[in-house]
LUMMI-857581 format. One record per residue: x, z, y of N, C-alpha, C in turn; residue number from 0. Coordinates in Angstrom, 1 decimal. Atoms other than C-alpha are relative to their C-alpha. Example, Ala and Ser with C-alpha at 12.3 -4.5 7.8 and 13.67 -1.06 7.14 Angstrom:
// LUMMI-857581
n.c1 = 0.9; n.c3 = 0.0; n.c2 = -1.2; ca.c1 = 12.3; ca.c3 = 7.8; ca.c2 = -4.5; c.c1 = 0.9; c.c3 = 0.0; c.c2 = 1.2; pos = 0
n.c1 = -0.9; n.c3 = 0.0; n.c2 = -1.1; ca.c1 = 13.7; ca.c3 = 7.1; ca.c2 = -1.1; c.c1 = -0.8; c.c3 = 0.8; c.c2 = 1.1; pos = 1
END
This chain:
// LUMMI-857581
n.c1 = 0.8; n.c3 = 0.0; n.c2 = -1.2; ca.c1 = 0.0; ca.c3 = 0.0; ca.c2 = 0.0; c.c1 = 0.9; c.c3 = 0.0; c.c2 = 1.2; pos = 0
n.c1 = -0.8; n.c3 = 0.1; n.c2 = -1.2; ca.c1 = 1.3; ca.c3 = -0.8; ca.c2 = 3.5; c.c1 = -0.5; c.c3 = 1.0; c.c2 = 1.0; pos = 1
n.c1 = 0.3; n.c3 = -1.0; n.c2 = -1.0; ca.c1 = 1.5; ca.c3 = 1.8; ca.c2 = 6.2; c.c1 = 0.9; c.c3 = -0.3; c.c2 = 1.2; pos = 2
n.c1 = -0.8; n.c3 = 0.1; n.c2 = -1.2; ca.c1 = 2.6; ca.c3 = 1.8; ca.c2 = 9.8; c.c1 = 0.4; c.c3 = 1.4; c.c2 = 0.4; pos = 3
n.c1 = -0.4; n.c3 = -1.3; n.c2 = -0.5; ca.c1 = 4.7; ca.c3 = 4.7; ca.c2 = 10.9; c.c1 = 0.2; c.c3 = -0.2; c.c2 = 1.5; pos = 4
n.c1 = -0.1; n.c3 = 0.1; n.c2 = -1.5; ca.c1 = 4.2; ca.c3 = 5.1; ca.c2 = 14.7; c.c1 = 0.7; c.c3 = 1.2; c.c2 = 0.5; pos = 5
n.c1 = -0.9; n.c3 = -1.0; n.c2 = -0.4; ca.c1 = 7.0; ca.c3 = 7.1; ca.c2 = 16.2; c.c1 = -0.4; c.c3 = 0.4; c.c2 = 1.5; pos = 6
n.c1 = 0.3; n.c3 = -0.4; n.c2 = -1.4; ca.c1 = 6.0; ca.c3 = 9.2; ca.c2 = 19.3; c.c1 = 0.9; c.c3 = 1.1; c.c2 = 0.4; pos = 7
n.c1 = -0.9; n.c3 = -1.0; n.c2 = -0.5; ca.c1 = 8.3; ca.c3 = 11.3; ca.c2 = 21.5; c.c1 = -0.3; c.c3 = 0.2; c.c2 = 1.5; pos = 8
n.c1 = 0.1; n.c3 = -0.3; n.c2 = -1.4; ca.c1 = 8.3; ca.c3 = 12.9; ca.c2 = 24.9; c.c1 = 1.2; c.c3 = -0.6; c.c2 = 0.6; pos = 9
n.c1 = -1.1; n.c3 = 0.7; n.c2 = -0.6; ca.c1 = 10.5; ca.c3 = 10.6; ca.c2 = 27.0; c.c1 = 0.7; c.c3 = 0.9; c.c2 = 1.0; pos = 10
n.c1 = -0.6; n.c3 = -0.8; n.c2 = -1.0; ca.c1 = 11.1; ca.c3 = 13.4; ca.c2 = 29.5; c.c1 = 1.0; c.c3 = 1.0; c.c2 = -0.5; pos = 11
n.c1 = -0.9; n.c3 = -1.0; n.c2 = 0.6; ca.c1 = 13.0; ca.c3 = 15.6; ca.c2 = 27.1; c.c1 = 1.4; c.c3 = -0.6; c.c2 = -0.2; pos = 12
n.c1 = -1.4; n.c3 = 0.4; n.c2 = 0.2; ca.c1 = 16.8; ca.c3 = 15.3; ca.c2 = 27.1; c.c1 = 0.5; c.c3 = 0.6; c.c2 = -1.3; pos = 13
n.c1 = -0.4; n.c3 = -0.4; n.c2 = 1.4; ca.c1 = 18.0; ca.c3 = 15.4; ca.c2 = 23.5; c.c1 = 1.5; c.c3 = 0.1; c.c2 = -0.1; pos = 14
n.c1 = -1.5; n.c3 = -0.1; n.c2 = 0.0; ca.c1 = 21.7; ca.c3 = 15.2; ca.c2 = 24.4; c.c1 = 0.6; c.c3 = -1.2; c.c2 = -0.7; pos = 15
n.c1 = -0.6; n.c3 = 1.2; n.c2 = 0.6; ca.c1 = 24.2; ca.c3 = 12.5; ca.c2 = 23.3; c.c1 = 0.0; c.c3 = 0.0; c.c2 = -1.5; pos = 16
n.c1 = -0.1; n.c3 = -0.1; n.c2 = 1.5; ca.c1 = 24.3; ca.c3 = 13.8; ca.c2 = 19.7; c.c1 = -1.3; c.c3 = -0.4; c.c2 = -0.6; pos = 17
n.c1 = 1.3; n.c3 = 0.4; n.c2 = 0.6; ca.c1 = 20.6; ca.c3 = 13.0; ca.c2 = 19.2; c.c1 = -0.2; c.c3 = -1.5; c.c2 = 0.1; pos = 18
n.c1 = 0.2; n.c3 = 1.4; n.c2 = -0.2; ca.c1 = 20.8; ca.c3 = 9.4; ca.c2 = 20.4; c.c1 = 0.3; c.c3 = -0.8; c.c2 = -1.2; pos = 19
n.c1 = -0.2; n.c3 = 0.7; n.c2 = 1.2; ca.c1 = 20.2; ca.c3 = 7.3; ca.c2 = 17.3; c.c1 = 0.7; c.c3 = -1.4; c.c2 = 0.2; pos = 20
n.c1 = -0.6; n.c3 = 1.2; n.c2 = -0.3; ca.c1 = 21.7; ca.c3 = 4.3; ca.c2 = 19.1; c.c1 = 1.5; c.c3 = 0.1; c.c2 = 0.1; pos = 21
n.c1 = -1.5; n.c3 = -0.2; n.c2 = -0.2; ca.c1 = 25.2; ca.c3 = 5.8; ca.c2 = 19.5; c.c1 = 0.6; c.c3 = 0.2; c.c2 = -1.4; pos = 22
n.c1 = -0.7; n.c3 = -0.1; n.c2 = 1.3; ca.c1 = 27.3; ca.c3 = 5.1; ca.c2 = 16.4; c.c1 = 0.8; c.c3 = 1.2; c.c2 = -0.1; pos = 23
n.c1 = -0.8; n.c3 = -1.1; n.c2 = 0.2; ca.c1 = 28.9; ca.c3 = 8.1; ca.c2 = 14.9; c.c1 = -0.7; c.c3 = 1.4; c.c2 = 0.3; pos = 24
n.c1 = 0.7; n.c3 = -1.2; n.c2 = -0.2; ca.c1 = 26.4; ca.c3 = 10.7; ca.c2 = 16.1; c.c1 = -0.7; c.c3 = 0.4; c.c2 = -1.2; pos = 25
n.c1 = 0.7; n.c3 = -0.5; n.c2 = 1.2; ca.c1 = 24.6; ca.c3 = 12.9; ca.c2 = 13.6; c.c1 = -1.4; c.c3 = -0.7; c.c2 = -0.1; pos = 26
n.c1 = 1.3; n.c3 = 0.7; n.c2 = 0.0; ca.c1 = 21.3; ca.c3 = 11.3; ca.c2 = 14.6; c.c1 = 0.1; c.c3 = -1.5; c.c2 = -0.5; pos = 27
n.c1 = -0.2; n.c3 = 1.4; n.c2 = 0.5; ca.c1 = 22.7; ca.c3 = 7.8; ca.c2 = 14.1; c.c1 = 0.3; c.c3 = 0.0; c.c2 = -1.5; pos = 28
n.c1 = -0.2; n.c3 = -0.1; n.c2 = 1.5; ca.c1 = 24.0; ca.c3 = 8.8; ca.c2 = 10.7; c.c1 = -1.2; c.c3 = 0.3; c.c2 = -0.8; pos = 29
n.c1 = 1.2; n.c3 = -0.3; n.c2 = 0.6; ca.c1 = 20.7; ca.c3 = 10.3; ca.c2 = 9.8; c.c1 = -0.9; c.c3 = -1.2; c.c2 = -0.1; pos = 30
n.c1 = 0.8; n.c3 = 1.2; n.c2 = 0.0; ca.c1 = 18.9; ca.c3 = 7.1; ca.c2 = 10.8; c.c1 = 0.5; c.c3 = -1.0; c.c2 = -0.9; pos = 31
n.c1 = -0.6; n.c3 = 1.0; n.c2 = 0.9; ca.c1 = 21.4; ca.c3 = 4.9; ca.c2 = 8.9; c.c1 = -0.3; c.c3 = 0.4; c.c2 = -1.4; pos = 32
n.c1 = 0.3; n.c3 = -0.5; n.c2 = 1.3; ca.c1 = 20.8; ca.c3 = 7.1; ca.c2 = 5.8; c.c1 = -1.4; c.c3 = -0.3; c.c2 = -0.4; pos = 33
n.c1 = 1.5; n.c3 = 0.3; n.c2 = 0.2; ca.c1 = 17.0; ca.c3 = 6.8; ca.c2 = 6.2; c.c1 = -0.2; c.c3 = -1.5; c.c2 = -0.3; pos = 34
n.c1 = 0.2; n.c3 = 1.5; n.c2 = 0.2; ca.c1 = 17.2; ca.c3 = 3.0; ca.c2 = 6.6; c.c1 = 0.6; c.c3 = -0.5; c.c2 = -1.3; pos = 35
n.c1 = -0.6; n.c3 = 0.4; n.c2 = 1.3; ca.c1 = 19.6; ca.c3 = 2.6; ca.c2 = 3.7; c.c1 = -0.9; c.c3 = 0.3; c.c2 = -1.2; pos = 36
n.c1 = 0.8; n.c3 = -0.4; n.c2 = 1.1; ca.c1 = 17.4; ca.c3 = 4.6; ca.c2 = 1.4; c.c1 = -1.3; c.c3 = -0.9; c.c2 = -0.1; pos = 37
n.c1 = 1.3; n.c3 = 0.9; n.c2 = 0.0; ca.c1 = 14.2; ca.c3 = 2.6; ca.c2 = 2.4; c.c1 = 0.3; c.c3 = -1.4; c.c2 = -0.4; pos = 38
n.c1 = -0.4; n.c3 = 1.4; n.c2 = 0.4; ca.c1 = 16.1; ca.c3 = -0.7; ca.c2 = 2.0; c.c1 = 0.2; c.c3 = 0.0; c.c2 = -1.5; pos = 39
n.c1 = -0.3; n.c3 = 0.0; n.c2 = 1.5; ca.c1 = 17.3; ca.c3 = 0.3; ca.c2 = -1.5; c.c1 = -1.3; c.c3 = 0.1; c.c2 = -0.8; pos = 40
n.c1 = 1.3; n.c3 = -0.2; n.c2 = 0.7; ca.c1 = 13.8; ca.c3 = 1.3; ca.c2 = -2.5; c.c1 = -0.9; c.c3 = -1.2; c.c2 = 0.2; pos = 41
n.c1 = 0.8; n.c3 = 1.1; n.c2 = -0.3; ca.c1 = 12.4; ca.c3 = -1.9; ca.c2 = -1.0; c.c1 = -1.3; c.c3 = 0.3; c.c2 = 0.7; pos = 42
n.c1 = 1.3; n.c3 = -0.5; n.c2 = -0.6; ca.c1 = 9.9; ca.c3 = 0.1; ca.c2 = 1.0; c.c1 = -0.1; c.c3 = -0.4; c.c2 = 1.5; pos = 43
n.c1 = 0.1; n.c3 = 0.3; n.c2 = -1.4; ca.c1 = 10.8; ca.c3 = -0.9; ca.c2 = 4.6; c.c1 = -0.2; c.c3 = -1.5; c.c2 = 0.2; pos = 44
n.c1 = 0.3; n.c3 = 1.4; n.c2 = -0.2; ca.c1 = 9.2; ca.c3 = -4.2; ca.c2 = 5.6; c.c1 = 0.5; c.c3 = -0.4; c.c2 = 1.4; pos = 45
n.c1 = -0.4; n.c3 = 0.3; n.c2 = -1.4; ca.c1 = 9.9; ca.c3 = -4.1; ca.c2 = 9.4; c.c1 = 0.0; c.c3 = 1.2; c.c2 = 0.8; pos = 46
n.c1 = 0.0; n.c3 = -1.1; n.c2 = -0.9; ca.c1 = 10.6; ca.c3 = -1.8; ca.c2 = 12.3; c.c1 = 0.7; c.c3 = -0.3; c.c2 = 1.2; pos = 47
n.c1 = -0.7; n.c3 = 0.2; n.c2 = -1.3; ca.c1 = 11.9; ca.c3 = -1.5; ca.c2 = 15.8; c.c1 = -0.2; c.c3 = 1.1; c.c2 = 0.9; pos = 48
n.c1 = 0.0; n.c3 = -1.0; n.c2 = -1.0; ca.c1 = 12.6; ca.c3 = 0.7; ca.c2 = 18.7; c.c1 = -0.7; c.c3 = -0.7; c.c2 = 1.3; pos = 49
n.c1 = 0.6; n.c3 = 0.5; n.c2 = -1.2; ca.c1 = 10.5; ca.c3 = 0.2; ca.c2 = 21.9; c.c1 = 0.7; c.c3 = 0.5; c.c2 = 1.3; pos = 50
n.c1 = -0.6; n.c3 = -0.4; n.c2 = -1.3; ca.c1 = 11.7; ca.c3 = 0.2; ca.c2 = 25.5; c.c1 = -0.8; c.c3 = 1.1; c.c2 = 0.6; pos = 51
n.c1 = 0.8; n.c3 = -1.2; n.c2 = -0.6; ca.c1 = 10.6; ca.c3 = 3.2; ca.c2 = 27.7; c.c1 = -1.4; c.c3 = -0.5; c.c2 = 0.5; pos = 52
n.c1 = 1.3; n.c3 = 0.2; n.c2 = -0.4; ca.c1 = 7.0; ca.c3 = 3.5; ca.c2 = 28.7; c.c1 = 0.0; c.c3 = -0.6; c.c2 = 1.5; pos = 53
n.c1 = -0.1; n.c3 = 0.5; n.c2 = -1.4; ca.c1 = 8.1; ca.c3 = 2.7; ca.c2 = 32.3; c.c1 = 0.1; c.c3 = -1.6; c.c2 = 0.0; pos = 54
n.c1 = -0.1; n.c3 = 1.4; n.c2 = 0.1; ca.c1 = 8.6; ca.c3 = -0.9; ca.c2 = 31.1; c.c1 = -1.3; c.c3 = -0.6; c.c2 = -0.6; pos = 55
n.c1 = 1.2; n.c3 = 0.5; n.c2 = 0.6; ca.c1 = 5.1; ca.c3 = -1.2; ca.c2 = 29.6; c.c1 = -0.9; c.c3 = -0.6; c.c2 = 1.0; pos = 56
n.c1 = 1.1; n.c3 = 0.6; n.c2 = -0.8; ca.c1 = 2.2; ca.c3 = -3.3; ca.c2 = 30.9; c.c1 = -1.2; c.c3 = 0.1; c.c2 = -0.8; pos = 57
n.c1 = 1.3; n.c3 = -0.2; n.c2 = 0.6; ca.c1 = -1.4; ca.c3 = -2.5; ca.c2 = 30.2; c.c1 = -0.9; c.c3 = -1.1; c.c2 = 0.4; pos = 58
n.c1 = 0.9; n.c3 = 1.1; n.c2 = -0.2; ca.c1 = -3.9; ca.c3 = -5.3; ca.c2 = 29.8; c.c1 = -1.4; c.c3 = 0.4; c.c2 = -0.5; pos = 59
n.c1 = 1.4; n.c3 = -0.2; n.c2 = 0.3; ca.c1 = -7.7; ca.c3 = -4.9; ca.c2 = 29.9; c.c1 = -0.9; c.c3 = -1.1; c.c2 = 0.5; pos = 60
n.c1 = 0.9; n.c3 = 0.9; n.c2 = -0.4; ca.c1 = -10.6; ca.c3 = -7.2; ca.c2 = 30.1; c.c1 = -1.4; c.c3 = 0.7; c.c2 = 0.2; pos = 61
n.c1 = 1.2; n.c3 = -0.7; n.c2 = -0.2; ca.c1 = -13.7; ca.c3 = -5.7; ca.c2 = 31.7; c.c1 = -1.0; c.c3 = -0.8; c.c2 = 0.8; pos = 62
n.c1 = 1.0; n.c3 = 0.8; n.c2 = -0.7; ca.c1 = -16.8; ca.c3 = -7.6; ca.c2 = 32.7; c.c1 = 0.5; c.c3 = -1.4; c.c2 = 0.4; pos = 63
n.c1 = -0.6; n.c3 = 1.3; n.c2 = -0.3; ca.c1 = -14.8; ca.c3 = -10.8; ca.c2 = 32.6; c.c1 = 1.2; c.c3 = 0.0; c.c2 = 1.0; pos = 64
n.c1 = -1.2; n.c3 = -0.2; n.c2 = -0.9; ca.c1 = -12.1; ca.c3 = -9.4; ca.c2 = 35.0; c.c1 = 1.2; c.c3 = 0.5; c.c2 = -0.8; pos = 65
n.c1 = -1.3; n.c3 = -0.4; n.c2 = 0.7; ca.c1 = -8.5; ca.c3 = -9.2; ca.c2 = 33.8; c.c1 = 0.6; c.c3 = 1.1; c.c2 = 0.9; pos = 66
n.c1 = -0.7; n.c3 = -1.1; n.c2 = -0.7; ca.c1 = -6.9; ca.c3 = -5.9; ca.c2 = 34.8; c.c1 = 1.4; c.c3 = 0.2; c.c2 = -0.7; pos = 67
n.c1 = -1.4; n.c3 = -0.1; n.c2 = 0.4; ca.c1 = -3.1; ca.c3 = -5.7; ca.c2 = 34.5; c.c1 = 0.6; c.c3 = 1.1; c.c2 = 0.8; pos = 68
n.c1 = -0.7; n.c3 = -1.1; n.c2 = -0.8; ca.c1 = -1.2; ca.c3 = -2.5; ca.c2 = 35.4; c.c1 = 1.3; c.c3 = 0.3; c.c2 = -0.7; pos = 69
n.c1 = -1.3; n.c3 = -0.5; n.c2 = 0.5; ca.c1 = 2.3; ca.c3 = -1.1; ca.c2 = 35.0; c.c1 = -0.2; c.c3 = 1.3; c.c2 = -0.8; pos = 70
n.c1 = 0.0; n.c3 = -1.3; n.c2 = 0.7; ca.c1 = 2.9; ca.c3 = 1.6; ca.c2 = 32.5; c.c1 = -1.1; c.c3 = 0.1; c.c2 = -1.0; pos = 71
n.c1 = 1.0; n.c3 = -0.2; n.c2 = 1.1; ca.c1 = 0.7; ca.c3 = 3.1; ca.c2 = 29.8; c.c1 = -1.4; c.c3 = 0.3; c.c2 = 0.7; pos = 72
n.c1 = 1.4; n.c3 = -0.3; n.c2 = -0.5; ca.c1 = -3.1; ca.c3 = 3.5; ca.c2 = 30.2; c.c1 = -0.2; c.c3 = 1.6; c.c2 = -0.1; pos = 73
n.c1 = 0.2; n.c3 = -1.4; n.c2 = 0.2; ca.c1 = -3.1; ca.c3 = 7.0; ca.c2 = 28.7; c.c1 = 1.0; c.c3 = 0.9; c.c2 = 0.6; pos = 74
n.c1 = -0.9; n.c3 = -1.0; n.c2 = -0.6; ca.c1 = -1.6; ca.c3 = 10.0; ca.c2 = 30.5; c.c1 = 0.3; c.c3 = 1.0; c.c2 = -1.1; pos = 75
n.c1 = -0.4; n.c3 = -1.0; n.c2 = 1.0; ca.c1 = 0.1; ca.c3 = 11.8; ca.c2 = 27.6; c.c1 = 1.5; c.c3 = 0.3; c.c2 = 0.1; pos = 76
n.c1 = -1.5; n.c3 = -0.3; n.c2 = 0.0; ca.c1 = 3.5; ca.c3 = 13.5; ca.c2 = 27.2; c.c1 = 0.7; c.c3 = -0.8; c.c2 = -1.0; pos = 77
n.c1 = -0.6; n.c3 = 0.8; n.c2 = 1.0; ca.c1 = 4.3; ca.c3 = 11.8; ca.c2 = 24.0; c.c1 = -0.4; c.c3 = -1.5; c.c2 = 0.1; pos = 78
n.c1 = 0.3; n.c3 = 1.4; n.c2 = -0.1; ca.c1 = 4.6; ca.c3 = 8.0; ca.c2 = 24.1; c.c1 = 0.6; c.c3 = -0.7; c.c2 = -1.3; pos = 79
n.c1 = -0.5; n.c3 = 0.8; n.c2 = 1.1; ca.c1 = 5.1; ca.c3 = 5.4; ca.c2 = 21.4; c.c1 = 1.4; c.c3 = -0.4; c.c2 = 0.2; pos = 80
n.c1 = -1.5; n.c3 = 0.3; n.c2 = -0.2; ca.c1 = 8.9; ca.c3 = 5.0; ca.c2 = 21.0; c.c1 = 0.4; c.c3 = -1.1; c.c2 = -1.0; pos = 81
n.c1 = -0.4; n.c3 = 1.0; n.c2 = 1.0; ca.c1 = 9.0; ca.c3 = 2.8; ca.c2 = 17.9; c.c1 = -0.9; c.c3 = 0.0; c.c2 = -1.2; pos = 82
n.c1 = 0.9; n.c3 = 0.1; n.c2 = 1.1; ca.c1 = 7.5; ca.c3 = 1.9; ca.c2 = 14.6; c.c1 = 0.8; c.c3 = -0.5; c.c2 = -1.2; pos = 83
n.c1 = -0.5; n.c3 = 0.6; n.c2 = 1.2; ca.c1 = 8.2; ca.c3 = 1.0; ca.c2 = 11.0; c.c1 = -1.2; c.c3 = -0.4; c.c2 = -0.8; pos = 84
n.c1 = 1.1; n.c3 = 0.4; n.c2 = 1.0; ca.c1 = 6.0; ca.c3 = -0.9; ca.c2 = 8.5; c.c1 = 0.7; c.c3 = 0.2; c.c2 = -1.4; pos = 85
n.c1 = -0.5; n.c3 = -0.3; n.c2 = 1.3; ca.c1 = 6.5; ca.c3 = 0.4; ca.c2 = 5.0; c.c1 = -1.0; c.c3 = -0.4; c.c2 = -1.1; pos = 86
n.c1 = 0.8; n.c3 = 0.3; n.c2 = 1.2; ca.c1 = 5.2; ca.c3 = -0.5; ca.c2 = 1.5; c.c1 = 0.3; c.c3 = 1.0; c.c2 = -1.0; pos = 87
n.c1 = -0.3; n.c3 = -1.1; n.c2 = 1.0; ca.c1 = 4.8; ca.c3 = 2.4; ca.c2 = -0.9; c.c1 = -1.2; c.c3 = 0.2; c.c2 = -0.9; pos = 88
n.c1 = 1.0; n.c3 = -0.2; n.c2 = 1.0; ca.c1 = 2.7; ca.c3 = 3.6; ca.c2 = -3.8; c.c1 = -1.3; c.c3 = 0.7; c.c2 = 0.6; pos = 89
n.c1 = 1.2; n.c3 = -0.7; n.c2 = -0.4; ca.c1 = 0.4; ca.c3 = 6.0; ca.c2 = -1.9; c.c1 = 0.4; c.c3 = 0.8; c.c2 = 1.3; pos = 90
n.c1 = -0.2; n.c3 = -0.8; n.c2 = -1.2; ca.c1 = 0.0; ca.c3 = 8.3; ca.c2 = 1.1; c.c1 = 1.0; c.c3 = 1.1; c.c2 = -0.2; pos = 91
n.c1 = -1.0; n.c3 = -1.0; n.c2 = 0.3; ca.c1 = 2.1; ca.c3 = 11.0; ca.c2 = -0.5; c.c1 = 1.4; c.c3 = -0.5; c.c2 = 0.2; pos = 92
n.c1 = -1.3; n.c3 = 0.6; n.c2 = -0.2; ca.c1 = 5.1; ca.c3 = 8.7; ca.c2 = -0.6; c.c1 = 0.2; c.c3 = -0.4; c.c2 = 1.5; pos = 93
n.c1 = -0.1; n.c3 = 0.3; n.c2 = -1.5; ca.c1 = 4.4; ca.c3 = 7.5; ca.c2 = 3.0; c.c1 = 0.4; c.c3 = 1.2; c.c2 = 0.8; pos = 94
n.c1 = -0.3; n.c3 = -1.2; n.c2 = -0.7; ca.c1 = 4.4; ca.c3 = 11.1; ca.c2 = 4.2; c.c1 = 1.5; c.c3 = 0.5; c.c2 = -0.3; pos = 95
n.c1 = -1.4; n.c3 = -0.3; n.c2 = 0.4; ca.c1 = 7.7; ca.c3 = 11.8; ca.c2 = 2.3; c.c1 = 1.0; c.c3 = -0.8; c.c2 = 0.8; pos = 96
n.c1 = -0.9; n.c3 = 0.9; n.c2 = -0.7; ca.c1 = 9.3; ca.c3 = 8.8; ca.c2 = 3.9; c.c1 = 0.0; c.c3 = 0.4; c.c2 = 1.5; pos = 97
n.c1 = 0.1; n.c3 = -0.3; n.c2 = -1.4; ca.c1 = 8.0; ca.c3 = 9.7; ca.c2 = 7.4; c.c1 = 0.7; c.c3 = 1.3; c.c2 = 0.3; pos = 98
n.c1 = -0.5; n.c3 = -1.3; n.c2 = -0.3; ca.c1 = 9.1; ca.c3 = 13.3; ca.c2 = 7.1; c.c1 = 1.6; c.c3 = 0.0; c.c2 = 0.1; pos = 99
n.c1 = -1.5; n.c3 = 0.0; n.c2 = 0.0; ca.c1 = 12.8; ca.c3 = 12.3; ca.c2 = 6.6; c.c1 = 0.5; c.c3 = -0.8; c.c2 = 1.2; pos = 100
n.c1 = -0.5; n.c3 = 0.7; n.c2 = -1.2; ca.c1 = 12.9; ca.c3 = 10.1; ca.c2 = 9.8; c.c1 = 0.5; c.c3 = 0.9; c.c2 = 1.1; pos = 101
n.c1 = -0.4; n.c3 = -0.9; n.c2 = -1.0; ca.c1 = 14.9; ca.c3 = 11.7; ca.c2 = 12.6; c.c1 = -1.0; c.c3 = 0.3; c.c2 = 1.1; pos = 102
n.c1 = 1.0; n.c3 = -0.3; n.c2 = -1.0; ca.c1 = 12.0; ca.c3 = 11.4; ca.c2 = 15.0; c.c1 = -0.9; c.c3 = 1.1; c.c2 = -0.4; pos = 103
n.c1 = 1.0; n.c3 = -1.1; n.c2 = 0.5; ca.c1 = 9.9; ca.c3 = 13.8; ca.c2 = 12.9; c.c1 = 0.5; c.c3 = 1.4; c.c2 = 0.5; pos = 104
n.c1 = -0.5; n.c3 = -1.3; n.c2 = -0.4; ca.c1 = 12.2; ca.c3 = 16.6; ca.c2 = 14.0; c.c1 = -0.1; c.c3 = 0.3; c.c2 = 1.5; pos = 105
n.c1 = 0.1; n.c3 = -0.2; n.c2 = -1.5; ca.c1 = 11.7; ca.c3 = 16.1; ca.c2 = 17.8; c.c1 = -1.3; c.c3 = -0.6; c.c2 = 0.5; pos = 106
n.c1 = 1.2; n.c3 = 0.6; n.c2 = -0.5; ca.c1 = 8.4; ca.c3 = 14.2; ca.c2 = 18.0; c.c1 = -1.0; c.c3 = 0.0; c.c2 = -1.1; pos = 107
n.c1 = 1.1; n.c3 = 0.1; n.c2 = 1.0; ca.c1 = 5.5; ca.c3 = 13.0; ca.c2 = 15.9; c.c1 = 0.1; c.c3 = -1.4; c.c2 = -0.6; pos = 108
n.c1 = 0.1; n.c3 = 1.3; n.c2 = 0.6; ca.c1 = 5.2; ca.c3 = 10.2; ca.c2 = 13.4; c.c1 = -1.5; c.c3 = 0.0; c.c2 = -0.6; pos = 109
n.c1 = 1.4; n.c3 = 0.2; n.c2 = 0.5; ca.c1 = 1.6; ca.c3 = 9.0; ca.c2 = 12.8; c.c1 = 0.2; c.c3 = -1.0; c.c2 = -1.2; pos = 110
n.c1 = -0.1; n.c3 = 0.8; n.c2 = 1.2; ca.c1 = 1.2; ca.c3 = 7.5; ca.c2 = 9.3; c.c1 = -1.4; c.c3 = -0.6; c.c2 = -0.1; pos = 111
n.c1 = 1.3; n.c3 = 0.6; n.c2 = 0.0; ca.c1 = -1.6; ca.c3 = 4.9; ca.c2 = 9.4; c.c1 = 0.0; c.c3 = -1.2; c.c2 = -1.0; pos = 112
n.c1 = 0.0; n.c3 = 1.1; n.c2 = 1.0; ca.c1 = -2.6; ca.c3 = 2.6; ca.c2 = 6.5; c.c1 = -0.6; c.c3 = -1.3; c.c2 = 0.6; pos = 113
n.c1 = 0.5; n.c3 = 1.3; n.c2 = -0.4; ca.c1 = -3.3; ca.c3 = -1.1; ca.c2 = 7.0; c.c1 = -1.3; c.c3 = -0.2; c.c2 = -0.8; pos = 114
n.c1 = 1.2; n.c3 = 0.4; n.c2 = 0.8; ca.c1 = -6.7; ca.c3 = -2.5; ca.c2 = 5.9; c.c1 = 0.5; c.c3 = -0.9; c.c2 = -1.1; pos = 115
n.c1 = -0.4; n.c3 = 0.8; n.c2 = 1.1; ca.c1 = -6.4; ca.c3 = -4.1; ca.c2 = 2.5; c.c1 = -0.4; c.c3 = -1.5; c.c2 = 0.4; pos = 116
n.c1 = 0.3; n.c3 = 1.4; n.c2 = -0.3; ca.c1 = -6.2; ca.c3 = -7.9; ca.c2 = 2.8; c.c1 = -0.8; c.c3 = -0.6; c.c2 = -1.2; pos = 117
END
């Protein structure tokens, strides 16, 4: 079954240079590499990516035939979507196990959402 892991984190929190998953050699980067390697070996990760900050977002709405375009997110929340992964696994228990080992789970939230069956 396919699941989307939606990574959410508070962009205002400073996690320090050791948390940055993009800096090679940091413990967070090593944890992310381990997580990705494991999922690749299991054949579970189908796709994923990191998103730019919410300040780079554009919101699009169509209301009464009028196109409304605004900068930034529509919702005013502390946690914003920071990235995602699409995984394929046996069941929700396996999806939860996979999500629980992602570095974002320790500082933010990972929403596990199943896809509709095709």
